[in-house]
N, C-alpha and C positions, 0 to 999 in steps of 0.2 A: 504493500500500500504506500510505499515511499513516493511513488509518482502521482499520488492523488492528494489534492488539497482538500483536507477534511473540512476546512472552514467554508470552502466554496467548490464542492465537487461538480464536475462537468460530465454529462453523458454517462453517468454511472447507473447501472440497474440495481434496484434495491429489493430485498425480500423483507417484508414487514409482518410480524406476528402480533396481533392485538393482545395487550396485557390481560384483558378480562375475558379471553376465550374460555368457554366452558368445556367440560369433558363430554365427548360424544356419548349419546345414549341410544339404545335400541330396546323397544318394548315389543314383546311377542304375545299373542293371545289366540286362543282357538277354542272351539266347542265342537264336539263330534257325537254323532248318534250311530250306533252299530246295531245290526240285527242279523241273527243267524237265520238264513233262509232254508237251508237243508243241513244235513249232518256234515256236509263237506264245504258248504258255500256260505259266505257272509257278505253283507252289504254295509258300507260305511259312507256316511254323508256328513260333511263338516265344513265349518267356516274357519279359515286361517287368516290371520292378519299380522302385519308388522308395521311399526312406526319408528322412524329414525329422526332424531332431533339433535341440534348442536353439532351437525356433521361438518367436516372441514370443507370450506368453500373458498376458492381462490379467485381473485379478480385483479385487474390492472387499474390501480387508482390514478394512473397518469395517462389513461387512454384519451385519444382525440374525442371530445364530446360531439354528439350528434347536433347538427344544425349550427355549429359555431365555425368561425374562420379557421381555415387550414393552419395547422401548427399550434393551435390552442392547447395548452397543457396546464394542469394545476401546479405542477412543479417544473418550471421552465428549464432549469439546468440539468434535470435528471432524465434518465431513460425510463424504462418500464419500472413501475413501483408495484410489485406483486404483493398483495395483501392476503394473509391467511385469516379468514373470518370463521365464525362458528354458526353461520346462518343456514347451513345446508340442512335439508329435510327430505324425508321420503316416506311414502306410504305404500303398503301392499295389502290388498283385500282380495280374497278368493273363496270360491265355492269349490270344494273338492269331493269328488264321488269316486268310490273304489269298490269294485266287485272282485272278490278273491275266492278261488277254489283251491283248497289244499290238495296235496298229492294223494289221489285215490283212484284205484282202478286204472292206473297208468296215465292219468291226466292231471295236470296242474295248470292254472292260468290266473292272470291278474289283469283286470281291465280298469283303467283309471282315466279320469277326465278332470281337468282344472279350468274353471272359468275365472279369470283374474284381471286385476287392473293394478299397474305399478306406475307411480308418479314420483318425480323428484325434481329438484332444481339443479342438480349436478350428479352425473353418474359416477363420480369418483374424484378424489383430490388430484390425481395424477393422470386423468384421462386426456389432458391436452386442450380441452375446450374451456372457454371462459364466458361469462355473461357478456352479452353484446352491449347493453346499456347499463352502466354502473349506477344510473339514477333510477332504474326500474328493475330491480332484482325479481319482482313478482312475475315479470314476463318469462322468466326462466323455468317456472314451475309448470311442468307439463309431462308428457309421456316420458318414461324412463327408457334408456337404451336397453334395459332388461325387461321391457314390457312385452309379454307374449300372452295375449288374452285367451287363446285357446290352445290347450295342450292335451292330446289324446295319446294314450299308450296302451298297447296290448302285448302281453308276453305270455308264452306258454311252453310247457314241456310235455311231450307225449311219447310214451313208450308204445311203439307199434306192437299190438298183441299177437305177434306171430313168431313162432320159434319154439324150441324145446323149453318146456316149463311154462309156456304161456297159453292163453286161451285158445289160440288156433295153431295148428301144426305142432303140438307138443310132442308128437311121436315121430317127427321127421328125422331122417338119418342125420347123424352128427356132421357128416361132410357137407350136407345141404344147409344145415343150420349155421355152419361156419360162414356162409356167404349171405344168407337172407334172414337169419335170426338175430335177436338182440339189438334191434335198431331203435334209435331214439331221435325225435325231431324237436328242435327248439326254434321258436320264432320271437322276434321283437319288432313290432310295428309302431312307429312314432310319427304323428302328424301334429304340426304346430304352426302358429301364426308366424309371419315373417318379422324380420328385424326392423325396428324403427330407425328413422334417420331424418335429417333435414339438410339444407345446403345454403350457402351464402354466395353473394356476388359482391365483390369489393368490400368484404368484411361485414355485410349486413344480410340477415335473412331476407328472402324475397317476398313479394306480395303474392298471395294465392288468389287468382282471379277466376278460377273455374275448377272443374273436376280434374284432379291430377292424373287419373287413370283412364277415364272414359274418353274415347276419341283418339287414343294414342295410335299412331300409324303401325302397320304390320311390322313386327320385329322390334318394337319399342315397348318398354314397360311404362314410361311416363309420357304424358302429353305436354310438350314444351309450351304450347300456347296457353296453358293454364297458369303460367308463372310470369311475373314481371319484376325486374329489379326495383328495389325500393328507390325513392327519389334521391337524387344526388346532384348537388350544385357546387360548381367550382372544385370538384374532386372531393367533396365532403358529403357523407351520408346524412340525410336530414332526419331519418328515423329508422327504427327497425321495421322490417317487413311484417306483413300480417300472417305469414306462415309461422305457426307456433313451433317451438323447439321440439324436435323429433316428431313433427306432425305428419310425416309420411311413413309408409310401411312397405318393405320389400316383399318379394314372393314368399309364399308359404313353403315350409319344409316338409318333405315326405320321404321317409326312409324305411325300408324293410330289410331286416337282417335274418338270416336263416342258418341254423346249425344242424348238421347230421352227425350222429355218433353211432359207432358199431362196437359192441362189447364182445370180447372173446374170453370165454372161460378157460383159465389155465389149470387151476386147482380149485378146491372148495373155498380157499381163503384168498385167492389171487385172481385178478382178471386184468386184461389189457384192453384199453379203450383207444380207438382211432377216431379222431374228430376232423370234420371239414366244416369250416365256417365261412359264410358269405356275408360281407358287409355291403349294404346298399345293393341287394340282390338284383334289383331291376335297373341298376346303373342310372337312376333318376338324377338329373343335375340338381345340386343344392346351391342355387345361385346366391351370391352376395348382393348387396344393394346396387342399384343401377348407376351408370355414369352420371355425375351431377356437374360436369363442366358446362355451364350454361353458354359459354362462348363458342362451344363446339356444336354447331347446329346439326351436323350430320351424325353425331354420336351421343348427344345428350339423351338420357332416358333409356339407353340400351343396357341389357344385361350382358356384361363383358367377362365376368369371372365367376368361378365357383369357389366354395369354401375348401380350404386345404384338406386333403386326405379324405374327401367324401366320394371320390369315384369308387366304383365297385372294386373290392379287394377280397381275395380268397386266401385263407391260411389253413394249414394242416397241423394237427397236433397228435402226439402219441403219449398216453399216460398209463403207467402201471399202478394198479391199486392192490394193496395187500393188507 
């Protein structure tokens, strides 16, 4: 710091932590009702909620104000003044339904569905985003980046009842049982809402002027004509656009995983299991959010990339149990 004049610092970025910041808090609450439908099946319906308060919230107190002359700053000699505040908050409310069958007669399954809403004014202290208008923090409270309103999951384990010692084919020759007996099928199906997102032009969220999805040209996910950059005069944004934070949602996610297992009896106390597992069996593309470069007329709104490692993958495994 010998090169810095501490009495009159110039173009220095500062990190400020407010002295009265409170400790972050998270409150969780739930109520559930369970009912046994049969000897092997139970239904559960519940409400689950979470509330976060005094969460870390970062903003640049020396940002260019909206609607003021270019170069206006609260601290004229300083660069960014990043402030850590405790005004972050979040809420999660959900209805969760679960139908479960325990393993009986060769079959086990679990069906679950969650209808939820997650809101916050910052998805994390280090996510990289900052409030756009430091004079209107309330505008940041909107959909969370973790908001997935609909999540459906089905998983099952099924022992195919064919082979020696099973319901069908219990007397087949051992040589034949070696190939077609002792098979097990596992499935996991997951369907969920897409990822929330928004976008900015010249540092300000845009105005939403129409339906962002309806009317999109073939091959596009977003309709560019439904957006308009917020007003800008002499290179300065006049206000934040009407598109709320995380006000858009990407494509839904659909994935089916399948596992096949073959058990080989070695002795009464030992067996060998060979497994084949298919992740994303149907090789359905799991797209990320679309391109939001508003200046690129030919590419804005297109789905250009998929989530990492979501293409169909196949793995094999061998396990000895004793």
